[in-house]
N, C-alpha and C positions, 0 to 999 in steps of 0.2 A: 437244692440250692435256692435260698430265698433271694428274690430279685429286689434288692434295695441298694441304694448308694452306700458305700462303706461308712461315710460319715453318719448316715441315718442309723446304721446298726450300732455304731459306737455310742451314740447319744440316746439310745433307748433307755428309759429310766428303769430302775429296779423297783417294782411295785410291791409295797408292803401290804399284804392282805390281812385284814383283821380277823377273817374267818379261820377256824381251825379245821381246815380240810385235811384229809388223810394223806394226800399227795398232790403235787403240783406239776404242771407241764408248761414251762415258760410262763408262769404266773396264772395260768388258766386252771381252775379247779378240775380235778379228776375224781369222779365219783363211781364207786363200786356198787352197782345196783343189788348185789347179793348181800350187802351189809345191812344190819338192822337200823343203823342210824342214817340211812340214805335220805329219808324224807326231810330231815332237818338240814342236812348238808345241801340238798337241792334248793331248798328255800333260800338259804344264805347265798348260794351261787346266783340265783335269779335276782336277788337284791343287789349284790355287789357287781355282777358282770352282765347278767342277762344271757349268760352263755356258760356251758360247761361240757366236759367230755365224760362219756359213760363207758365203763368196762363191765365185763360179765353181763352182757345184755341179752343173751339167749337168742339172738338172731343167727340162724344157721349160716356158717361160712359158705356152705355150698350154694345158698341162695344169692349171697353177695358175689361170689366168683362167677356164677352162671350169668347173672345180669351184666356184670362188667364185661364178660367175654362177648355177649351178644351186642352190647352197646358199642364196643370197639370195632366189631365187624361192620357195623353201620357207619361209624364215624371215619373208618379207614377207606370207605368207598369214595369214588370220584365225586366231586361236588355236583356234577351234572346228574348223577344218580340220586344223591341225597335230596336234591331239590324236588324230586318226585314225591317225597313225603311231606312237602310243604305246599303253600306257605302256612306258617302258624297263624290260625284264625279262630281262637287263640291256640288251639291244639295242633300239633304237627311239628315240622322241622323249621327252625329259624337260624339265621346266620348274621352275627354282628349286631343287628338292630335289636335293641332291648326295649320293649314297650312301645308306646304310641307317640312319644314326645321327643324324639331325637337323640335318645341315649344310645351310644355305640360302645361296644366292647370287643375284645379279642376273644370271642366265644362263638361257638355254634351249639345248638341245643335241640332237644326234643321235649316238648311239653305235652303231658298226657293227663287226661281225666282219670281219676281212680275208679270211676264206674265204667259203663260200657259205651260212653259217648264217642270215644276215639275209634276211627276205622283203621285197624291194623293192616288192612289190605293195601294201604298206601305203601307199605314196605315190600309188597309182593314182587314188584318188578326190579328190585335192587339186587344185583348179583351177590349171592352168598348169604342173603338175609331171608330168613324164614319168618313170616309174620306171626305164625302161631307159636313159634319158639320164643319170640320176643314177648308176646302176650303172656305166655306161661311164666317166663322169667320175671316180668314186671309184677304179675299177680302174686307170685310166691313172695317176692321181696316186699312189696307194699303191705301185704297182709301181715307179715312178721314185724315190720317196722311200725305199722299202725298199732299192733298189740303192745309193743314196747312203749310207744308214745302214750297210750292210754294208761299204762302202769305208772309212767312217770307223772302224768297229770293227776292220777289218784294219790300218789305219794305227796305231790304238792298240796293237794286239798287237805290231806291229813296233817301235813306239816304246818299248814295255816290254821288248823283246828276249825275247819269248816264242817258243819253238821253232816252234809252229804259228801262223801269222798268222790262221788261221780259227777259233781257239778261242772267240771271241765271235760272229763273224758266222754260224757254222754253226747257232747256236741260232735265228737269224731265218730262215735259209734252209730249215731243217727243215720238211717239209710239215705237221708237227704243231705248229708254232710257235703259241703262244697270243698273237698280236699283235692289237691292236684299233686302231680309228681313230675319232676324235671330232671333230665339228664343233661349236664353241661360238659362240653368238651373244649378245652383250651389248647390249641396246637402250640408247639414251641415257637418262640419268637426270637430267632437268632440275631435279628437286627436291633435288639435292645440297646446294644452299646452305642448305637447312633444317637440315642436320646440323652447321652452325657450323664448317665447315672440317675436320671429322673425315673420315677415310678411309671411303668407302662401298665395301664389299667386293663385287666381282663374283663372285670365286671365292676362297675362303679359302686361307690358307697351307698348303702341303703339299709332300711329296716324291712322286715317281712311283715305284711299286714295281717297274716293269719294268727292263730292262737299259738302254735308251736311249729318249729321247723326242725327236721332231723336230717343231718348232713353226714354223708360218708364219702370219702374221696380215696383215690389211689395214692400211692406213696410219692406224691409230688407236692411241693410247697406252693404257697400263693395266698392262702386265706389269711386275712388280718381282721382283728376286731378293734373297735375304738373304746378305750377306757374312759372312766368318768373324768379323769384329769386331762382329756383331750389328746392323749398319745395313742398312736396305733401300735399294736403288738402283733407279731407274726405267730400264727398257730402252727406248730410243727405237725406235719401230716402223720396220720396213723391209720393205715388201711384196715386194721382189725377192730377199730372202735368207732363210736358215733359222737357227733357234736350236736348239741341241742341249743337252739336259739329261742329266746322269748320273743313272741310276735306282738305287734301293736294291740291286737285284741285282748291278749292276756294282760298287757300293761293296763288297759282300761278296766278289765274285770277285777284287777287287784288294786284299782284306784291309784295307780302310779307306784305302788310298792315294788313291783317288778318293772324293770325297764327293758323295752325292746332294744336289742343290741344293734348298733350300726356296724356293718361289716362290708368288706370288699375283697376282691381277688386281684392279685397282681399277676401279670404275665410272667412266664418262666422262659429263660433263654435256651434251655437244653431239653427238657422233658415235657411231654404232653400231660395235661391234668384232666382227669375224669371225675366229676362229682355227681352224686345222686342225692336229690333233696326231696323229702316228703314234706309237703306243706299241709298241716292239719287245720282245716277250716270248718266253721260251723255251717249249718243250713242257711241258705240265703235269707230266709225270713226271721232268723234268730235275732232277738234284740240283745245288743251288747251294751252293758252298763256296769258300773262298779257294783260288786256284790254287797248287799246291806250289811252282812256280818263283818266286812272289812272297812266299814265306815263308822265313825262315831255318831253320826246323825245324817239326815237327808241333806243338810246344808254343806256337808263336807265332801260331797261328790265333786271330783275334778273334771268330770266329763258329762256331756249330754248323752242321753240314750239315743242309739241309732241301730239300724239293722245292719247285718253283715252285707246285704246287697247295697245299701247306701254307702257304706264305707269302702267296699270293694270298688264301686263305680268311681268314687272320689279319688281313691288311691291310684288307680290306673290311669287317671287323667293328669297326674303330676309327673315331674321329673324324679329320677331315682333318689337324688340326694335331698329332696324336699322333706320338711317336717309334715308328714301327712296328717298327724293327729291335731295339729293346731286349730283346724277348722271345727273340731269337735270338743275343744276345751270349753268348760262351762263358764269360766270367767275369762273373757277375752282381754288381752293386754290393752291397757289404755294408752 
């Protein structure tokens, strides 16, 4: 059930997509990774939407099911127990508070580093939760999703006709890659009707600062993306597929050819929503700038060069809905 006022649903526009995608899902491109023309379709999707759905992804369903089961064991625990795995600093358990600047949502989450930084023993005292089982489930899932992410980034590089197809994927493969993994849980909100049909935000509108984000959720609606024309569209859930977001860093590296997609999650009145997001980030010292092969000359760069550390620090000091890249645009608005 999509939580929107009836009038909002009736007035959603029918978006005419100029790209010849093989299939559509509520105007969102659906790309079969097993097809030979995937690389060109992915480029078009990144240009038009900054977002697409992938099928035939080769991530084992057993990895997905195992992690979802372990996550729900944790989120089904009493709050007093879950708080033992927090506070998020930044890794660990968090509830409702999103970031450092006052953003609040109807969400609880676990944020994990994809390396060994997180102490899974925080889960040890929570009834029914085995820290080593969670660690194993996260490791299997993240490893498979990271591999898929790298394959997608390599397809993107080939589709853009960049000399090295590893120009993006090497940043995730690097042992110093600053990638993170997040489990979001949105409890059902039966009091939505009290808001007179207004959207009740589970997670406010934002873009992701990393290179690429890979999202998978259970069979519960709520995710929306913002189109170029300023309209929000709901993305029907699909627990067997993945959704890919272009991040701010990829927007910069493509000199604005790809757009990082603004997205949000609405609360659901009936069902809980569980989402798993892999955020593929570069090493902290990596310099982020438009690739020379995607510019006509040095003077056509839209962005200043910066390190991922600089951008990450800047991004996390802002509100969710802020335009985080504006401070790094080469030509400031007069």
